[in-house]
mmCIF file of the N, C-alpha and C atoms, coordinates in Angstrom:
data_MODEL
# 
_entry.id   MODEL 
# 
loop_
_atom_site.group_PDB 
_atom_site.id 
_atom_site.type_symbol 
_atom_site.label_atom_id 
_atom_site.label_alt_id 
_atom_site.label_comp_id 
_atom_site.label_asym_id 
_atom_site.label_entity_id 
_atom_site.label_seq_id 
_atom_site.pdbx_PDB_ins_code 
_atom_site.Cartn_x 
_atom_site.Cartn_y 
_atom_site.Cartn_z 
_atom_site.occupancy 
_atom_site.B_iso_or_equiv 
_atom_site.pdbx_formal_charge 
_atom_site.auth_seq_id 
_atom_site.auth_comp_id 
_atom_site.auth_asym_id 
_atom_site.auth_atom_id 
_atom_site.pdbx_PDB_model_num 
ATOM 1   N N  . ASP A 1 1  ? 130.180 208.048 61.793 1.00 0.00 ? 1  ASP A N  1 
ATOM 2   C CA . ASP A 1 1  ? 130.174 207.264 62.869 1.00 0.00 ? 1  ASP A CA 1 
ATOM 3   C C  . ASP A 1 1  ? 131.352 206.284 62.628 1.00 0.00 ? 1  ASP A C  1 
ATOM 4   N N  . LEU A 1 2  ? 132.225 205.890 63.788 1.00 0.00 ? 2  LEU A N  1 
ATOM 5   C CA . LEU A 1 2  ? 133.443 205.143 63.677 1.00 0.00 ? 2  LEU A CA 1 
ATOM 6   C C  . LEU A 1 2  ? 133.056 203.651 63.456 1.00 0.00 ? 2  LEU A C  1 
ATOM 7   N N  . ARG A 1 3  ? 132.174 203.356 64.238 1.00 0.00 ? 3  ARG A N  1 
ATOM 8   C CA . ARG A 1 3  ? 131.803 201.844 63.649 1.00 0.00 ? 3  ARG A CA 1 
ATOM 9   C C  . ARG A 1 3  ? 131.752 201.511 62.610 1.00 0.00 ? 3  ARG A C  1 
ATOM 10  N N  . HIS A 1 4  ? 131.649 202.092 61.584 1.00 0.00 ? 4  HIS A N  1 
ATOM 11  C CA . HIS A 1 4  ? 131.485 201.696 60.011 1.00 0.00 ? 4  HIS A CA 1 
ATOM 12  C C  . HIS A 1 4  ? 132.961 201.159 59.762 1.00 0.00 ? 4  HIS A C  1 
ATOM 13  N N  . TYR A 1 5  ? 134.139 201.582 60.521 1.00 0.00 ? 5  TYR A N  1 
ATOM 14  C CA . TYR A 1 5  ? 135.663 201.514 60.147 1.00 0.00 ? 5  TYR A CA 1 
ATOM 15  C C  . TYR A 1 5  ? 136.083 200.533 60.864 1.00 0.00 ? 5  TYR A C  1 
ATOM 16  N N  . ASN A 1 6  ? 136.924 199.461 60.145 1.00 0.00 ? 6  ASN A N  1 
ATOM 17  C CA . ASN A 1 6  ? 137.824 198.680 60.954 1.00 0.00 ? 6  ASN A CA 1 
ATOM 18  C C  . ASN A 1 6  ? 138.776 199.577 61.242 1.00 0.00 ? 6  ASN A C  1 
ATOM 19  N N  . MET A 1 7  ? 139.940 198.474 62.056 1.00 0.00 ? 7  MET A N  1 
ATOM 20  C CA . MET A 1 7  ? 140.933 199.156 62.674 1.00 0.00 ? 7  MET A CA 1 
ATOM 21  C C  . MET A 1 7  ? 141.941 199.842 61.877 1.00 0.00 ? 7  MET A C  1 
ATOM 22  N N  . VAL A 1 8  ? 142.360 198.860 60.472 1.00 0.00 ? 8  VAL A N  1 
ATOM 23  C CA . VAL A 1 8  ? 143.239 199.635 59.484 1.00 0.00 ? 8  VAL A CA 1 
ATOM 24  C C  . VAL A 1 8  ? 142.610 200.500 58.867 1.00 0.00 ? 8  VAL A C  1 
ATOM 25  N N  . GLN A 1 9  ? 141.415 201.075 58.711 1.00 0.00 ? 9  GLN A N  1 
ATOM 26  C CA . GLN A 1 9  ? 140.845 202.183 57.980 1.00 0.00 ? 9  GLN A CA 1 
ATOM 27  C C  . GLN A 1 9  ? 141.065 203.150 58.722 1.00 0.00 ? 9  GLN A C  1 
ATOM 28  N N  . ARG A 1 10 ? 140.829 203.267 59.857 1.00 0.00 ? 10 ARG A N  1 
ATOM 29  C CA . ARG A 1 10 ? 141.012 204.108 61.222 1.00 0.00 ? 10 ARG A CA 1 
ATOM 30  C C  . ARG A 1 10 ? 142.287 204.564 61.425 1.00 0.00 ? 10 ARG A C  1 
ATOM 31  N N  . VAL A 1 11 ? 143.138 203.488 61.159 1.00 0.00 ? 11 VAL A N  1 
ATOM 32  C CA . VAL A 1 11 ? 144.736 203.848 61.325 1.00 0.00 ? 11 VAL A CA 1 
ATOM 33  C C  . VAL A 1 11 ? 144.826 205.008 60.032 1.00 0.00 ? 11 VAL A C  1 
ATOM 34  N N  . ALA A 1 12 ? 144.448 204.325 58.922 1.00 0.00 ? 12 ALA A N  1 
ATOM 35  C CA . ALA A 1 12 ? 144.825 204.797 57.392 1.00 0.00 ? 12 ALA A CA 1 
ATOM 36  C C  . ALA A 1 12 ? 144.412 206.374 57.412 1.00 0.00 ? 12 ALA A C  1 
ATOM 37  N N  . TYR A 1 13 ? 142.911 206.719 58.027 1.00 0.00 ? 13 TYR A N  1 
ATOM 38  C CA . TYR A 1 13 ? 142.557 207.871 57.983 1.00 0.00 ? 13 TYR A CA 1 
ATOM 39  C C  . TYR A 1 13 ? 143.175 208.927 58.958 1.00 0.00 ? 13 TYR A C  1 
ATOM 40  N N  . LEU A 1 14 ? 143.111 208.464 60.068 1.00 0.00 ? 14 LEU A N  1 
ATOM 41  C CA . LEU A 1 14 ? 144.187 208.798 61.198 1.00 0.00 ? 14 LEU A CA 1 
ATOM 42  C C  . LEU A 1 14 ? 145.651 209.510 60.500 1.00 0.00 ? 14 LEU A C  1 
ATOM 43  N N  . SER A 1 15 ? 146.033 208.663 59.983 1.00 0.00 ? 15 SER A N  1 
ATOM 44  C CA . SER A 1 15 ? 147.188 208.841 59.242 1.00 0.00 ? 15 SER A CA 1 
ATOM 45  C C  . SER A 1 15 ? 147.456 209.834 58.309 1.00 0.00 ? 15 SER A C  1 
ATOM 46  N N  . VAL A 1 16 ? 146.192 210.071 57.580 1.00 0.00 ? 16 VAL A N  1 
ATOM 47  C CA . VAL A 1 16 ? 146.165 210.917 56.466 1.00 0.00 ? 16 VAL A CA 1 
ATOM 48  C C  . VAL A 1 16 ? 145.758 212.173 56.858 1.00 0.00 ? 16 VAL A C  1 
ATOM 49  N N  . MET A 1 17 ? 144.978 212.482 57.730 1.00 0.00 ? 17 MET A N  1 
ATOM 50  C CA . MET A 1 17 ? 144.871 213.503 58.704 1.00 0.00 ? 17 MET A CA 1 
ATOM 51  C C  . MET A 1 17 ? 146.048 214.281 59.466 1.00 0.00 ? 17 MET A C  1 
ATOM 52  N N  . LEU A 1 18 ? 146.825 213.124 59.982 1.00 0.00 ? 18 LEU A N  1 
ATOM 53  C CA . LEU A 1 18 ? 148.172 213.812 60.373 1.00 0.00 ? 18 LEU A CA 1 
ATOM 54  C C  . LEU A 1 18 ? 149.285 214.212 59.304 1.00 0.00 ? 18 LEU A C  1 
ATOM 55  N N  . LEU A 1 19 ? 149.092 213.480 57.920 1.00 0.00 ? 19 LEU A N  1 
ATOM 56  C CA . LEU A 1 19 ? 150.262 213.573 57.226 1.00 0.00 ? 19 LEU A CA 1 
ATOM 57  C C  . LEU A 1 19 ? 149.665 214.970 56.638 1.00 0.00 ? 19 LEU A C  1 
ATOM 58  N N  . GLY A 1 20 ? 148.527 215.448 56.769 1.00 0.00 ? 20 GLY A N  1 
ATOM 59  C CA . GLY A 1 20 ? 147.791 216.669 55.821 1.00 0.00 ? 20 GLY A CA 1 
ATOM 60  C C  . GLY A 1 20 ? 148.430 217.781 56.734 1.00 0.00 ? 20 GLY A C  1 
ATOM 61  N N  . VAL A 1 21 ? 148.402 217.691 58.103 1.00 0.00 ? 21 VAL A N  1 
ATOM 62  C CA . VAL A 1 21 ? 148.949 218.646 59.034 1.00 0.00 ? 21 VAL A CA 1 
ATOM 63  C C  . VAL A 1 21 ? 150.427 219.053 58.833 1.00 0.00 ? 21 VAL A C  1 
ATOM 64  N N  . LEU A 1 22 ? 151.123 217.447 58.883 1.00 0.00 ? 22 LEU A N  1 
ATOM 65  C CA . LEU A 1 22 ? 152.591 217.812 58.847 1.00 0.00 ? 22 LEU A CA 1 
ATOM 66  C C  . LEU A 1 22 ? 152.767 218.378 57.437 1.00 0.00 ? 22 LEU A C  1 
ATOM 67  N N  . SER A 1 23 ? 152.378 218.039 56.407 1.00 0.00 ? 23 SER A N  1 
ATOM 68  C CA . SER A 1 23 ? 152.963 218.485 54.937 1.00 0.00 ? 23 SER A CA 1 
ATOM 69  C C  . SER A 1 23 ? 152.402 219.984 55.044 1.00 0.00 ? 23 SER A C  1 
ATOM 70  N N  . ALA A 1 24 ? 151.357 220.276 55.596 1.00 0.00 ? 24 ALA A N  1 
ATOM 71  C CA . ALA A 1 24 ? 151.101 222.032 55.746 1.00 0.00 ? 24 ALA A CA 1 
ATOM 72  C C  . ALA A 1 24 ? 152.032 222.723 56.431 1.00 0.00 ? 24 ALA A C  1 
ATOM 73  N N  . LEU A 1 25 ? 152.292 222.276 58.009 1.00 0.00 ? 25 LEU A N  1 
ATOM 74  C CA . LEU A 1 25 ? 153.109 223.087 58.495 1.00 0.00 ? 25 LEU A CA 1 
ATOM 75  C C  . LEU A 1 25 ? 154.708 222.902 57.706 1.00 0.00 ? 25 LEU A C  1 
ATOM 76  N N  . SER A 1 26 ? 155.074 222.088 57.458 1.00 0.00 ? 26 SER A N  1 
ATOM 77  C CA . SER A 1 26 ? 156.461 221.858 56.419 1.00 0.00 ? 26 SER A CA 1 
ATOM 78  C C  . SER A 1 26 ? 156.259 222.648 55.231 1.00 0.00 ? 26 SER A C  1 
ATOM 79  N N  . GLY A 1 27 ? 155.264 222.883 54.748 1.00 0.00 ? 27 GLY A N  1 
ATOM 80  C CA . GLY A 1 27 ? 155.214 223.728 53.433 1.00 0.00 ? 27 GLY A CA 1 
ATOM 81  C C  . GLY A 1 27 ? 155.215 225.009 54.080 1.00 0.00 ? 27 GLY A C  1 
ATOM 82  N N  . LEU A 1 28 ? 154.634 225.615 54.999 1.00 0.00 ? 28 LEU A N  1 
ATOM 83  C CA . LEU A 1 28 ? 155.167 226.720 55.699 1.00 0.00 ? 28 LEU A CA 1 
ATOM 84  C C  . LEU A 1 28 ? 156.268 227.265 55.743 1.00 0.00 ? 28 LEU A C  1 
ATOM 85  N N  . VAL A 1 29 ? 157.117 226.148 56.240 1.00 0.00 ? 29 VAL A N  1 
ATOM 86  C CA . VAL A 1 29 ? 158.458 226.603 56.396 1.00 0.00 ? 29 VAL A CA 1 
ATOM 87  C C  . VAL A 1 29 ? 159.353 226.647 54.858 1.00 0.00 ? 29 VAL A C  1 
ATOM 88  N N  . LEU A 1 30 ? 158.901 225.702 54.277 1.00 0.00 ? 30 LEU A N  1 
ATOM 89  C CA . LEU A 1 30 ? 159.355 226.158 52.719 1.00 0.00 ? 30 LEU A CA 1 
ATOM 90  C C  . LEU A 1 30 ? 159.023 227.392 52.232 1.00 0.00 ? 30 LEU A C  1 
ATOM 91  N N  . TRP A 1 31 ? 157.796 227.550 52.446 1.00 0.00 ? 31 TRP A N  1 
ATOM 92  C CA . TRP A 1 31 ? 157.684 228.867 51.825 1.00 0.00 ? 31 TRP A CA 1 
ATOM 93  C C  . TRP A 1 31 ? 157.826 230.223 52.355 1.00 0.00 ? 31 TRP A C  1 
ATOM 94  N N  . LYS A 1 32 ? 157.608 230.335 53.762 1.00 0.00 ? 32 LYS A N  1 
ATOM 95  C CA . LYS A 1 32 ? 158.235 231.331 54.278 1.00 0.00 ? 32 LYS A CA 1 
ATOM 96  C C  . LYS A 1 32 ? 159.067 231.246 55.578 1.00 0.00 ? 32 LYS A C  1 
ATOM 97  N N  . SER A 1 33 ? 160.152 230.666 55.212 1.00 0.00 ? 33 SER A N  1 
ATOM 98  C CA . SER A 1 33 ? 161.027 230.170 56.293 1.00 0.00 ? 33 SER A CA 1 
ATOM 99  C C  . SER A 1 33 ? 161.589 231.297 57.203 1.00 0.00 ? 33 SER A C  1 
ATOM 100 N N  . VAL A 1 34 ? 161.687 232.229 57.022 1.00 0.00 ? 34 VAL A N  1 
ATOM 101 C CA . VAL A 1 34 ? 161.801 233.326 57.700 1.00 0.00 ? 34 VAL A CA 1 
ATOM 102 C C  . VAL A 1 34 ? 160.883 233.927 58.500 1.00 0.00 ? 34 VAL A C  1 
ATOM 103 N N  . GLN A 1 35 ? 159.635 233.884 58.310 1.00 0.00 ? 35 GLN A N  1 
ATOM 104 C CA . GLN A 1 35 ? 158.345 234.295 59.034 1.00 0.00 ? 35 GLN A CA 1 
ATOM 105 C C  . GLN A 1 35 ? 158.136 233.107 60.216 1.00 0.00 ? 35 GLN A C  1 
ATOM 106 N N  . PHE A 1 36 ? 158.829 231.878 59.861 1.00 0.00 ? 36 PHE A N  1 
ATOM 107 C CA . PHE A 1 36 ? 158.384 230.954 60.729 1.00 0.00 ? 36 PHE A CA 1 
ATOM 108 C C  . PHE A 1 36 ? 159.515 230.174 61.424 1.00 0.00 ? 36 PHE A C  1 
ATOM 109 N N  . PRO A 1 37 ? 160.311 230.973 62.158 1.00 0.00 ? 37 PRO A N  1 
ATOM 110 C CA . PRO A 1 37 ? 161.848 230.363 62.830 1.00 0.00 ? 37 PRO A CA 1 
ATOM 111 C C  . PRO A 1 37 ? 161.426 229.219 63.951 1.00 0.00 ? 37 PRO A C  1 
ATOM 112 N N  . LEU A 1 38 ? 160.471 229.619 64.720 1.00 0.00 ? 38 LEU A N  1 
ATOM 113 C CA . LEU A 1 38 ? 160.330 228.327 65.841 1.00 0.00 ? 38 LEU A CA 1 
ATOM 114 C C  . LEU A 1 38 ? 159.731 227.016 64.908 1.00 0.00 ? 38 LEU A C  1 
ATOM 115 N N  . LEU A 1 39 ? 158.968 227.272 64.006 1.00 0.00 ? 39 LEU A N  1 
ATOM 116 C CA . LEU A 1 39 ? 158.291 226.325 63.460 1.00 0.00 ? 39 LEU A CA 1 
ATOM 117 C C  . LEU A 1 39 ? 159.535 225.482 62.531 1.00 0.00 ? 39 LEU A C  1 
ATOM 118 N N  . ARG A 1 40 ? 160.433 226.326 61.964 1.00 0.00 ? 40 ARG A N  1 
ATOM 119 C CA . ARG A 1 40 ? 161.395 225.713 61.214 1.00 0.00 ? 40 ARG A CA 1 
ATOM 120 C C  . ARG A 1 40 ? 162.415 224.771 62.148 1.00 0.00 ? 40 ARG A C  1 
ATOM 121 N N  . THR A 1 41 ? 162.710 225.530 63.224 1.00 0.00 ? 41 THR A N  1 
ATOM 122 C CA . THR A 1 41 ? 163.704 224.896 64.520 1.00 0.00 ? 41 THR A CA 1 
ATOM 123 C C  . THR A 1 41 ? 162.891 223.486 64.990 1.00 0.00 ? 41 THR A C  1 
ATOM 124 N N  . LEU A 1 42 ? 161.505 223.472 64.829 1.00 0.00 ? 42 LEU A N  1 
ATOM 125 C CA . LEU A 1 42 ? 161.019 222.169 65.597 1.00 0.00 ? 42 LEU A CA 1 
ATOM 126 C C  . LEU A 1 42 ? 160.854 221.356 64.854 1.00 0.00 ? 42 LEU A C  1 
ATOM 127 N N  . LEU A 1 43 ? 161.097 221.531 63.294 1.00 0.00 ? 43 LEU A N  1 
ATOM 128 C CA . LEU A 1 43 ? 161.006 220.732 62.215 1.00 0.00 ? 43 LEU A CA 1 
ATOM 129 C C  . LEU A 1 43 ? 162.711 220.096 62.109 1.00 0.00 ? 43 LEU A C  1 
ATOM 130 N N  . GLY A 1 44 ? 163.337 220.624 62.782 1.00 0.00 ? 44 GLY A N  1 
ATOM 131 C CA . GLY A 1 44 ? 164.777 220.371 62.393 1.00 0.00 ? 44 GLY A CA 1 
ATOM 132 C C  . GLY A 1 44 ? 165.683 220.845 61.239 1.00 0.00 ? 44 GLY A C  1 
ATOM 133 N N  . GLY A 1 45 ? 165.280 222.415 61.160 1.00 0.00 ? 45 GLY A N  1 
ATOM 134 C CA . GLY A 1 45 ? 165.762 223.170 60.144 1.00 0.00 ? 45 GLY A CA 1 
ATOM 135 C C  . GLY A 1 45 ? 165.181 222.768 58.760 1.00 0.00 ? 45 GLY A C  1 
ATOM 136 N N  . TYR A 1 46 ? 165.599 223.857 57.761 1.00 0.00 ? 46 TYR A N  1 
ATOM 137 C CA . TYR A 1 46 ? 165.033 224.119 56.444 1.00 0.00 ? 46 TYR A CA 1 
ATOM 138 C C  . TYR A 1 46 ? 165.169 222.602 55.580 1.00 0.00 ? 46 TYR A C  1 
ATOM 139 N N  . GLU A 1 47 ? 166.119 222.265 55.582 1.00 0.00 ? 47 GLU A N  1 
ATOM 140 C CA . GLU A 1 47 ? 166.652 220.966 54.979 1.00 0.00 ? 47 GLU A CA 1 
ATOM 141 C C  . GLU A 1 47 ? 165.628 220.044 55.331 1.00 0.00 ? 47 GLU A C  1 
ATOM 142 N N  . ALA A 1 48 ? 165.673 219.544 56.670 1.00 0.00 ? 48 ALA A N  1 
ATOM 143 C CA . ALA A 1 48 ? 164.698 218.427 57.317 1.00 0.00 ? 48 ALA A CA 1 
ATOM 144 C C  . ALA A 1 48 ? 163.368 218.970 57.057 1.00 0.00 ? 48 ALA A C  1 
ATOM 145 N N  . ALA A 1 49 ? 163.053 219.919 56.811 1.00 0.00 ? 49 ALA A N  1 
ATOM 146 C CA . ALA A 1 49 ? 161.160 220.358 56.441 1.00 0.00 ? 49 ALA A CA 1 
ATOM 147 C C  . ALA A 1 49 ? 161.205 219.883 54.966 1.00 0.00 ? 49 ALA A C  1 
ATOM 148 N N  . ARG A 1 50 ? 162.309 219.838 53.951 1.00 0.00 ? 50 ARG A N  1 
ATOM 149 C CA . ARG A 1 50 ? 161.992 219.439 52.554 1.00 0.00 ? 50 ARG A CA 1 
ATOM 150 C C  . ARG A 1 50 ? 161.801 218.110 52.649 1.00 0.00 ? 50 ARG A C  1 
ATOM 151 N N  . TYR A 1 51 ? 162.603 217.297 53.134 1.00 0.00 ? 51 TYR A N  1 
ATOM 152 C CA . TYR A 1 51 ? 162.447 215.822 53.663 1.00 0.00 ? 51 TYR A CA 1 
ATOM 153 C C  . TYR A 1 51 ? 161.264 215.282 54.014 1.00 0.00 ? 51 TYR A C  1 
ATOM 154 N N  . ILE A 1 52 ? 160.914 215.875 55.311 1.00 0.00 ? 52 ILE A N  1 
ATOM 155 C CA . ILE A 1 52 ? 159.500 215.969 55.810 1.00 0.00 ? 52 ILE A CA 1 
ATOM 156 C C  . ILE A 1 52 ? 158.258 216.089 54.910 1.00 0.00 ? 52 ILE A C  1 
ATOM 157 N N  . HIS A 1 53 ? 158.420 217.137 54.075 1.00 0.00 ? 53 HIS A N  1 
ATOM 158 C CA . HIS A 1 53 ? 157.353 217.586 53.258 1.00 0.00 ? 53 HIS A CA 1 
ATOM 159 C C  . HIS A 1 53 ? 157.491 216.510 52.039 1.00 0.00 ? 53 HIS A C  1 
ATOM 160 N N  . PHE A 1 54 ? 158.694 216.085 51.357 1.00 0.00 ? 54 PHE A N  1 
ATOM 161 C CA . PHE A 1 54 ? 158.587 215.377 50.548 1.00 0.00 ? 54 PHE A CA 1 
ATOM 162 C C  . PHE A 1 54 ? 158.066 213.969 51.077 1.00 0.00 ? 54 PHE A C  1 
ATOM 163 N N  . PHE A 1 55 ? 158.385 213.330 52.010 1.00 0.00 ? 55 PHE A N  1 
ATOM 164 C CA . PHE A 1 55 ? 157.753 212.158 52.333 1.00 0.00 ? 55 PHE A CA 1 
ATOM 165 C C  . PHE A 1 55 ? 156.433 211.879 52.973 1.00 0.00 ? 55 PHE A C  1 
ATOM 166 N N  . ALA A 1 56 ? 155.975 213.039 53.417 1.00 0.00 ? 56 ALA A N  1 
ATOM 167 C CA . ALA A 1 56 ? 154.345 213.247 53.829 1.00 0.00 ? 56 ALA A CA 1 
ATOM 168 C C  . ALA A 1 56 ? 153.576 213.244 52.747 1.00 0.00 ? 56 ALA A C  1 
ATOM 169 N N  . MET A 1 57 ? 154.118 213.910 51.492 1.00 0.00 ? 57 MET A N  1 
ATOM 170 C CA . MET A 1 57 ? 153.215 214.318 50.103 1.00 0.00 ? 57 MET A CA 1 
ATOM 171 C C  . MET A 1 57 ? 153.579 212.979 49.638 1.00 0.00 ? 57 MET A C  1 
ATOM 172 N N  . SER A 1 58 ? 154.558 212.216 49.668 1.00 0.00 ? 58 SER A N  1 
ATOM 173 C CA . SER A 1 58 ? 154.574 210.995 48.937 1.00 0.00 ? 58 SER A CA 1 
ATOM 174 C C  . SER A 1 58 ? 153.797 209.714 49.626 1.00 0.00 ? 58 SER A C  1 
ATOM 175 N N  . ALA A 1 59 ? 153.441 209.880 50.883 1.00 0.00 ? 59 ALA A N  1 
ATOM 176 C CA . ALA A 1 59 ? 152.457 209.046 51.334 1.00 0.00 ? 59 ALA A CA 1 
ATOM 177 C C  . ALA A 1 59 ? 151.070 209.448 51.149 1.00 0.00 ? 59 ALA A C  1 
ATOM 178 N N  . LEU A 1 60 ? 150.819 210.784 50.859 1.00 0.00 ? 60 LEU A N  1 
ATOM 179 C CA . LEU A 1 60 ? 149.562 211.022 50.428 1.00 0.00 ? 60 LEU A CA 1 
ATOM 180 C C  . LEU A 1 60 ? 149.251 210.548 49.073 1.00 0.00 ? 60 LEU A C  1 
ATOM 181 N N  . VAL A 1 61 ? 150.141 210.690 48.560 1.00 0.00 ? 61 VAL A N  1 
ATOM 182 C CA . VAL A 1 61 ? 150.035 210.430 47.002 1.00 0.00 ? 61 VAL A CA 1 
ATOM 183 C C  . VAL A 1 61 ? 149.860 209.086 46.577 1.00 0.00 ? 61 VAL A C  1 
ATOM 184 N N  . ALA A 1 62 ? 150.584 208.258 47.672 1.00 0.00 ? 62 ALA A N  1 
ATOM 185 C CA . ALA A 1 62 ? 150.495 206.698 47.621 1.00 0.00 ? 62 ALA A CA 1 
ATOM 186 C C  . ALA A 1 62 ? 149.006 206.377 48.124 1.00 0.00 ? 62 ALA A C  1 
ATOM 187 N N  . PHE A 1 63 ? 148.557 206.724 49.115 1.00 0.00 ? 63 PHE A N  1 
ATOM 188 C CA . PHE A 1 63 ? 147.090 206.759 49.556 1.00 0.00 ? 63 PHE A CA 1 
ATOM 189 C C  . PHE A 1 63 ? 145.947 207.040 48.776 1.00 0.00 ? 63 PHE A C  1 
ATOM 190 N N  . VAL A 1 64 ? 146.189 208.047 47.624 1.00 0.00 ? 64 VAL A N  1 
ATOM 191 C CA . VAL A 1 64 ? 145.275 207.967 46.769 1.00 0.00 ? 64 VAL A CA 1 
ATOM 192 C C  . VAL A 1 64 ? 145.416 207.123 45.844 1.00 0.00 ? 64 VAL A C  1 
ATOM 193 N N  . ALA A 1 65 ? 146.597 207.131 45.324 1.00 0.00 ? 65 ALA A N  1 
ATOM 194 C CA . ALA A 1 65 ? 146.897 205.972 44.214 1.00 0.00 ? 65 ALA A CA 1 
ATOM 195 C C  . ALA A 1 65 ? 146.325 204.440 44.676 1.00 0.00 ? 65 ALA A C  1 
ATOM 196 N N  . ILE A 1 66 ? 146.359 203.783 45.726 1.00 0.00 ? 66 ILE A N  1 
ATOM 197 C CA . ILE A 1 66 ? 146.030 202.676 46.507 1.00 0.00 ? 66 ILE A CA 1 
ATOM 198 C C  . ILE A 1 66 ? 144.292 202.842 45.995 1.00 0.00 ? 66 ILE A C  1 
ATOM 199 N N  . HIS A 1 67 ? 143.928 204.004 46.759 1.00 0.00 ? 67 HIS A N  1 
ATOM 200 C CA . HIS A 1 67 ? 142.506 204.262 46.666 1.00 0.00 ? 67 HIS A CA 1 
ATOM 201 C C  . HIS A 1 67 ? 141.629 203.904 45.198 1.00 0.00 ? 67 HIS A C  1 
ATOM 202 N N  . LEU A 1 68 ? 142.768 204.605 44.091 1.00 0.00 ? 68 LEU A N  1 
ATOM 203 C CA . LEU A 1 68 ? 142.454 204.549 43.153 1.00 0.00 ? 68 LEU A CA 1 
ATOM 204 C C  . LEU A 1 68 ? 142.308 203.295 42.392 1.00 0.00 ? 68 LEU A C  1 
ATOM 205 N N  . VAL A 1 69 ? 143.335 202.171 42.835 1.00 0.00 ? 69 VAL A N  1 
ATOM 206 C CA . VAL A 1 69 ? 143.119 201.141 42.206 1.00 0.00 ? 69 VAL A CA 1 
ATOM 207 C C  . VAL A 1 69 ? 142.391 200.142 42.827 1.00 0.00 ? 69 VAL A C  1 
ATOM 208 N N  . MET A 1 70 ? 141.986 200.423 44.153 1.00 0.00 ? 70 MET A N  1 
ATOM 209 C CA . MET A 1 70 ? 140.734 199.380 44.826 1.00 0.00 ? 70 MET A CA 1 
ATOM 210 C C  . MET A 1 70 ? 139.525 200.046 44.558 1.00 0.00 ? 70 MET A C  1 
ATOM 211 N N  . VAL A 1 71 ? 139.284 201.042 43.902 1.00 0.00 ? 71 VAL A N  1 
ATOM 212 C CA . VAL A 1 71 ? 138.168 201.265 43.289 1.00 0.00 ? 71 VAL A CA 1 
ATOM 213 C C  . VAL A 1 71 ? 137.954 200.607 41.534 1.00 0.00 ? 71 VAL A C  1 
ATOM 214 N N  . ALA A 1 72 ? 139.184 200.641 40.893 1.00 0.00 ? 72 ALA A N  1 
ATOM 215 C CA . ALA A 1 72 ? 139.114 200.075 39.793 1.00 0.00 ? 72 ALA A CA 1 
ATOM 216 C C  . ALA A 1 72 ? 139.003 198.441 39.936 1.00 0.00 ? 72 ALA A C  1 
ATOM 217 N N  . LEU A 1 73 ? 139.472 197.896 40.965 1.00 0.00 ? 73 LEU A N  1 
ATOM 218 C CA . LEU A 1 73 ? 139.470 196.484 41.423 1.00 0.00 ? 73 LEU A CA 1 
ATOM 219 C C  . LEU A 1 73 ? 137.879 195.824 41.752 1.00 0.00 ? 73 LEU A C  1 
ATOM 220 N N  . VAL A 1 74 ? 137.367 196.826 42.399 1.00 0.00 ? 74 VAL A N  1 
ATOM 221 C CA . VAL A 1 74 ? 136.040 196.428 43.037 1.00 0.00 ? 74 VAL A CA 1 
ATOM 222 C C  . VAL A 1 74 ? 135.004 196.668 42.243 1.00 0.00 ? 74 VAL A C  1 
ATOM 223 N N  . PRO A 1 75 ? 133.944 195.784 41.988 1.00 0.00 ? 75 PRO A N  1 
ATOM 224 C CA . PRO A 1 75 ? 133.143 196.430 40.774 1.00 0.00 ? 75 PRO A CA 1 
ATOM 225 C C  . PRO A 1 75 ? 131.967 197.206 41.395 1.00 0.00 ? 75 PRO A C  1 
ATOM 226 N N  . ARG A 1 76 ? 131.273 198.241 41.099 1.00 0.00 ? 76 ARG A N  1 
ATOM 227 C CA . ARG A 1 76 ? 130.312 198.868 41.537 1.00 0.00 ? 76 ARG A CA 1 
ATOM 228 C C  . ARG A 1 76 ? 130.716 200.214 42.722 1.00 0.00 ? 76 ARG A C  1 
ATOM 229 N N  . THR A 1 77 ? 131.883 199.835 42.883 1.00 0.00 ? 77 THR A N  1 
ATOM 230 C CA . THR A 1 77 ? 132.328 200.680 43.989 1.00 0.00 ? 77 THR A CA 1 
ATOM 231 C C  . THR A 1 77 ? 132.483 202.306 43.540 1.00 0.00 ? 77 THR A C  1 
ATOM 232 N N  . LEU A 1 78 ? 132.702 202.507 42.519 1.00 0.00 ? 78 LEU A N  1 
ATOM 233 C CA . LEU A 1 78 ? 132.688 203.973 41.882 1.00 0.00 ? 78 LEU A CA 1 
ATOM 234 C C  . LEU A 1 78 ? 131.379 204.692 41.907 1.00 0.00 ? 78 LEU A C  1 
ATOM 235 N N  . LEU A 1 79 ? 130.277 203.753 41.319 1.00 0.00 ? 79 LEU A N  1 
ATOM 236 C CA . LEU A 1 79 ? 129.045 204.238 41.419 1.00 0.00 ? 79 LEU A CA 1 
ATOM 237 C C  . LEU A 1 79 ? 128.339 204.387 42.577 1.00 0.00 ? 79 LEU A C  1 
ATOM 238 N N  . ALA A 1 80 ? 128.856 203.756 43.465 1.00 0.00 ? 80 ALA A N  1 
ATOM 239 C CA . ALA A 1 80 ? 128.185 203.899 45.119 1.00 0.00 ? 80 ALA A CA 1 
ATOM 240 C C  . ALA A 1 80 ? 128.841 204.853 45.746 1.00 0.00 ? 80 ALA A C  1 
ATOM 241 N N  . MET A 1 81 ? 129.967 205.528 45.524 1.00 0.00 ? 81 MET A N  1 
ATOM 242 C CA . MET A 1 81 ? 130.402 206.636 46.176 1.00 0.00 ? 81 MET A CA 1 
ATOM 243 C C  . MET A 1 81 ? 130.189 208.087 45.495 1.00 0.00 ? 81 MET A C  1 
ATOM 244 N N  . LEU A 1 82 ? 129.762 207.768 44.230 1.00 0.00 ? 82 LEU A N  1 
ATOM 245 C CA . LEU A 1 82 ? 129.162 208.847 43.409 1.00 0.00 ? 82 LEU A CA 1 
ATOM 246 C C  . LEU A 1 82 ? 127.794 209.223 43.758 1.00 0.00 ? 82 LEU A C  1 
ATOM 247 N N  . ARG A 1 83 ? 126.742 208.157 43.696 1.00 0.00 ? 83 ARG A N  1 
ATOM 248 C CA . ARG A 1 83 ? 125.521 208.136 44.369 1.00 0.00 ? 83 ARG A CA 1 
ATOM 249 C C  . ARG A 1 83 ? 125.365 208.391 45.985 1.00 0.00 ? 83 ARG A C  1 
ATOM 250 N N  . GLY A 1 84 ? 126.158 207.530 46.662 1.00 0.00 ? 84 GLY A N  1 
ATOM 251 C CA . GLY A 1 84 ? 126.363 207.951 48.244 1.00 0.00 ? 84 GLY A CA 1 
ATOM 252 C C  . GLY A 1 84 ? 125.471 206.920 48.645 1.00 0.00 ? 84 GLY A C  1 
ATOM 253 N N  . ARG A 1 85 ? 125.547 205.523 48.311 1.00 0.00 ? 85 ARG A N  1 
ATOM 254 C CA . ARG A 1 85 ? 125.033 204.571 48.604 1.00 0.00 ? 85 ARG A CA 1 
ATOM 255 C C  . ARG A 1 85 ? 125.888 203.151 48.605 1.00 0.00 ? 85 ARG A C  1 
# 
């Protein structure tokens, strides 16, 4: 239910989903560049796909790191996540 999330949370989670798709697509170009020439062209070439993949993955790692810091700073958050309450 989207009513439980504020606007910053909605934007953050939407960004994570888009970054995941972008990193998967750029990863395909890096992995099988010859088999995905259209995707390679759409991303601006192999070198551009490398940069896109790096920055998308860096943003995802930062998102996870921020979440870990927030769990460490707010008491009883980890237990609530593990128990589902």
